[in-house]
C-alpha positions as CSV (number, residue, x, y, z in Angstrom):
1,M,-9.1,19.2,20.1
2,R,-12.9,19.8,20.6
3,P,-15.2,20.5,23.9
4,S,-16.0,18.1,26.1
5,S,-20.0,18.6,25.0
6,W,-19.1,17.9,21.6
7,I,-18.7,14.0,22.4
8,L,-20.9,11.7,21.1
9,V,-22.8,9.0,22.9
10,L,-20.3,6.7,24.2
11,A,-20.4,3.2,24.4
12,V,-19.8,1.0,27.5
13,A,-16.5,0.2,29.1
14,L,-17.4,-3.4,30.1
15,A,-16.0,-5.3,32.8
16,G,-15.8,-8.5,30.4
17,C,-19.4,-9.3,30.8
18,G,-20.1,-9.3,27.1
19,K,-23.0,-6.8,27.0
20,H,-23.5,-3.3,26.1
21,E,-26.2,-0.7,26.5
22,S,-26.4,1.2,22.9
23,T,-24.5,1.5,20.0
24,V,-21.8,3.7,19.2
25,A,-23.4,6.5,16.8
26,P,-22.7,9.6,15.6
27,K,-24.7,12.8,16.4
28,T,-26.6,12.5,13.3
29,A,-27.4,10.1,10.6
30,P,-24.3,9.6,8.3
31,A,-25.1,10.0,4.5
32,A,-23.7,7.7,2.3
33,S,-20.4,8.5,1.6
34,A,-19.0,9.1,-2.1
35,Q,-15.2,8.1,-2.8
36,A,-13.0,9.8,-0.1
37,P,-11.4,13.1,-1.2
38,N,-7.5,13.3,-1.4
39,V,-5.6,12.8,1.9
40,D,-4.2,15.9,3.0
41,P,-0.4,14.6,3.7
42,G,0.3,18.1,5.8
43,A,-2.3,16.8,8.2
44,I,-0.9,13.5,8.5
45,E,2.7,15.0,9.1
46,S,1.5,17.2,11.4
47,S,0.1,14.5,13.5
48,V,3.0,12.4,13.3
49,H,5.1,15.5,14.3
50,S,3.0,17.1,17.0
51,P,4.8,18.0,20.2
52,D,2.0,17.3,22.2
53,R,2.1,13.5,21.3
54,L,2.2,11.0,24.4
55,A,5.6,10.7,25.9
56,G,7.4,7.6,24.3
57,D,5.0,7.3,21.5
58,A,7.8,8.9,18.8
59,D,10.0,6.1,19.9
60,E,8.0,3.6,18.0
61,D,7.5,5.5,14.9
62,S,10.3,3.8,13.2
63,W,8.9,0.2,13.4
64,R,5.1,1.5,12.9
65,H,5.7,3.8,9.9
66,P,2.8,5.9,11.1
67,A,2.7,8.5,8.0
68,E,2.9,5.6,5.5
69,V,-0.1,3.9,7.1
70,L,-2.4,6.6,7.6
71,T,-1.6,7.8,4.1
72,F,-2.6,4.5,2.8
73,L,-5.8,4.2,5.0
74,Q,-6.4,7.5,3.2
75,V,-8.0,9.0,6.2
76,H,-8.4,12.7,6.3
77,S,-10.2,15.5,8.3
78,G,-13.9,15.0,9.5
79,E,-14.1,11.4,9.3
80,R,-15.1,8.7,12.0
81,V,-12.5,6.1,12.2
82,L,-12.5,2.9,14.3
83,D,-9.1,1.8,15.6
84,Y,-9.7,-1.7,16.1
85,F,-7.7,-3.4,18.9
86,S,-6.3,0.2,19.8
87,A,-4.7,-1.2,22.9
88,G,-2.5,1.7,24.3
89,G,-3.9,4.3,21.5
90,Y,-0.7,4.9,19.6
91,F,-2.5,5.2,16.4
92,T,-5.7,6.3,18.0
93,E,-4.1,9.3,19.0
94,L,-2.3,10.2,15.5
95,L,-6.0,9.3,13.9
96,A,-7.2,12.0,16.4
97,R,-5.1,14.5,15.6
98,V,-5.8,13.9,11.2
99,V,-9.7,13.7,11.8
100,G,-10.0,16.9,13.7
101,P,-12.6,18.5,15.9
102,D,-15.1,17.7,13.3
103,G,-14.3,13.8,13.2
104,Q,-14.1,11.1,15.6
105,V,-12.1,8.1,16.6
106,I,-13.3,5.0,18.2
107,A,-10.5,3.4,20.2
108,Y,-12.1,-0.2,20.6
109,N,-10.6,-3.1,22.5
110,N,-12.1,-6.1,23.8
111,P,-11.7,-6.8,27.7
112,A,-8.3,-8.8,27.3
113,Y,-6.8,-5.6,25.1
114,L,-7.5,-3.2,27.4
115,K,-6.1,-5.3,30.4
116,F,-2.9,-5.6,28.1
117,A,-2.9,-1.8,27.7
118,A,-2.4,-1.4,31.5
119,D,-2.6,2.3,32.3
120,K,-1.6,3.6,29.0
121,P,-5.3,4.5,28.0
122,A,-5.7,6.4,31.2
123,Q,-2.6,8.3,30.3
124,R,-3.5,8.9,26.9
125,Y,-7.3,10.3,27.6
126,A,-7.2,11.5,30.9
127,N,-8.9,15.2,31.4
128,Q,-10.2,14.9,28.0
129,R,-6.6,15.1,26.5
130,L,-8.1,13.7,23.2
131,S,-11.8,14.8,23.3
132,N,-12.7,13.6,20.0
133,V,-11.8,9.9,21.1
134,A,-14.8,7.5,22.5
135,Q,-13.3,4.6,24.0
136,L,-15.3,1.5,23.7
137,T,-14.8,-2.0,25.6
138,T,-16.9,-4.9,24.4
139,P,-16.4,-8.4,22.9
140,P,-15.8,-8.3,18.9
141,E,-18.9,-10.6,18.3
142,E,-20.9,-7.7,19.8
143,L,-19.3,-4.4,18.6
144,P,-22.3,-2.0,18.6
145,L,-21.8,0.2,15.7
146,Q,-24.3,2.2,14.0
147,A,-25.1,0.8,10.5
148,N,-23.3,2.8,7.8
149,S,-21.4,5.3,10.2
150,I,-17.3,4.6,10.0
151,D,-15.5,6.0,7.2
152,A,-12.4,3.8,8.1
153,A,-10.8,1.3,10.1
154,L,-7.5,0.0,11.1
155,F,-6.2,-3.2,12.6
156,F,-2.6,-2.7,13.4
157,L,-0.8,-5.9,14.2
158,A,-3.9,-7.0,15.6
159,Y,-6.3,-9.2,13.5
160,H,-4.7,-12.3,13.9
161,D,-5.8,-12.0,17.6
162,L,-9.4,-13.1,16.6
163,H,-8.1,-16.2,15.5
164,W,-6.2,-16.6,19.0
165,V,-7.2,-19.2,21.7
166,A,-5.2,-18.5,24.9
167,K,-4.5,-21.8,26.8
168,N,-4.7,-19.9,30.3
169,G,-8.2,-18.9,29.6
170,E,-7.0,-14.8,29.8
171,W,-8.5,-14.4,26.0
172,A,-12.0,-15.3,25.5
173,P,-12.6,-17.1,22.1
174,T,-13.7,-15.3,19.5
175,D,-15.7,-16.0,16.2
176,P,-13.9,-14.0,13.1
177,A,-16.5,-14.2,10.8
178,K,-19.0,-13.1,13.2
179,S,-16.7,-10.4,14.2
180,L,-16.1,-8.8,10.7
181,S,-19.9,-8.8,10.1
182,Q,-20.3,-6.6,12.9
183,L,-17.5,-4.1,11.7
184,V,-19.1,-4.2,8.1
185,A,-22.1,-3.6,8.9
186,G,-21.2,-0.5,10.5
187,L,-18.8,0.9,7.8
188,K,-20.2,3.3,5.0
189,P,-20.3,2.2,1.5
190,G,-16.8,3.3,0.2
191,A,-15.2,3.0,3.6
192,M,-11.8,1.5,3.9
193,V,-10.1,-1.2,6.2
194,V,-6.2,-1.4,6.6
195,V,-5.0,-4.4,7.9
196,V,-1.1,-4.9,9.0
197,D,-0.1,-7.9,10.2
198,H,3.0,-10.3,10.9
199,A,2.8,-12.7,7.9
200,A,2.8,-16.7,8.6
201,S,4.2,-19.2,6.0
202,A,1.6,-19.5,3.0
203,G,-0.9,-22.4,3.7
204,S,-0.6,-22.0,7.3
205,D,-3.7,-23.0,9.5
206,P,-4.0,-19.8,11.7
207,A,-5.0,-22.1,14.6
208,Q,-1.6,-23.2,14.8
209,S,0.1,-20.3,13.4
210,V,-1.4,-17.7,15.6
211,D,-1.1,-19.9,18.9
212,A,2.4,-20.8,18.0
213,M,3.7,-17.4,16.8
214,H,1.3,-14.9,16.6
215,R,1.4,-15.1,12.7
216,I,-1.4,-15.4,9.9
217,D,-1.4,-16.1,6.3
218,P,-1.8,-13.1,4.3
219,A,-4.1,-15.4,2.2
220,V,-6.4,-16.1,5.0
221,V,-7.0,-12.6,5.9
222,R,-7.8,-11.7,2.2
223,R,-10.1,-14.6,2.0
224,E,-11.8,-13.8,5.6
225,F,-12.4,-10.0,4.5
226,E,-13.7,-10.7,1.0
227,A,-16.3,-13.4,2.6
228,A,-17.5,-10.6,4.9
229,G,-18.3,-8.5,1.8
230,L,-15.1,-6.1,1.1
231,V,-13.3,-5.7,-1.7
232,F,-9.6,-6.0,-1.9
233,D,-8.2,-2.5,-2.8
234,G,-4.5,-2.8,-3.0
235,E,-1.6,-3.8,-0.9
236,N,1.7,-2.0,0.1
237,D,5.2,-3.9,0.7
238,L,6.6,-1.3,3.0
239,F,6.6,-3.7,5.9
240,R,7.8,-6.9,4.0
241,N,11.0,-8.3,5.2
242,P,12.2,-11.2,3.0
243,A,14.9,-12.1,5.7
244,D,11.9,-13.3,8.0
245,D,11.6,-17.4,7.5
246,H,8.6,-17.0,9.5
247,T,9.7,-19.6,12.0
248,K,10.3,-17.3,14.9
249,P,7.5,-16.0,17.1
250,V,6.9,-12.2,16.9
251,F,8.0,-11.6,20.3
252,D,11.3,-13.3,19.7
253,E,13.8,-10.5,19.9
254,A,16.2,-11.6,16.9
255,I,12.7,-10.8,15.0
256,R,10.9,-8.2,17.0
257,H,9.7,-5.1,15.4
258,H,11.1,-6.4,12.0
259,T,8.6,-9.5,11.4
260,D,7.6,-9.9,7.7
261,Q,4.4,-8.1,7.6
262,F,1.8,-7.5,5.1
263,M,-0.5,-4.4,4.7
264,F,-3.8,-4.4,3.0
265,R,-6.6,-2.4,2.1
266,F,-10.2,-3.2,1.8
267,R,-13.4,-1.4,0.6
268,K,-17.0,-1.7,1.3
269,P,-18.7,-1.5,-2.0
270,T,-20.9,1.4,-2.8
């Protein structure tokens, strides 16, 4: 996409030490953004149907619904977008193609997510394959974003992990409120955040539903994002599945990739 000299200052790839050297910043200070212009559906479709996508990605389109997700996010050319807990970068690549050479995507992981992704990031980003992608690895409470620098952010089946406490210690406990405060500070006024996640039963305590099933009550997500200063901007029922009774872990083969999921959009006030 863009020559390697374009790449902005990348942040740190940490080995889990919880420290970073600098913020992830654009080349120039961003101006406050107005309401995003209309999404270009052709750019999104071209991204999804690109013959240059990483092998195997298209096999996941049927359950990830990328065109609909990116349309709901209202992402478009020239933006700086954060793919939060991007793992192997499925959505990072699609976003990179949509924002184009004048935009940038930050593929953010904490050390545990990066380890979970195995060799997929190396395959995806090797040899400047996606030269408008900046990889960032750091604990979420220390997310080093320059203030008012991000146009949009995506959590795809990932926000619940901010509530997860792994019994084997493979996942450092995180503070969802502090993590969101770091994100919100980095968003431009008017920036959009989309959250897709596995639904837990209404009233569920995330300490229990996330631990047992990797599910979260949609009301908890809305409450936490609004407490962080974002405004609820709408929802989409694309991923809802009334046949899912919310009793099975999301990795159960009887329900995997077909869980009842919610898709919320939040906006940073202008």
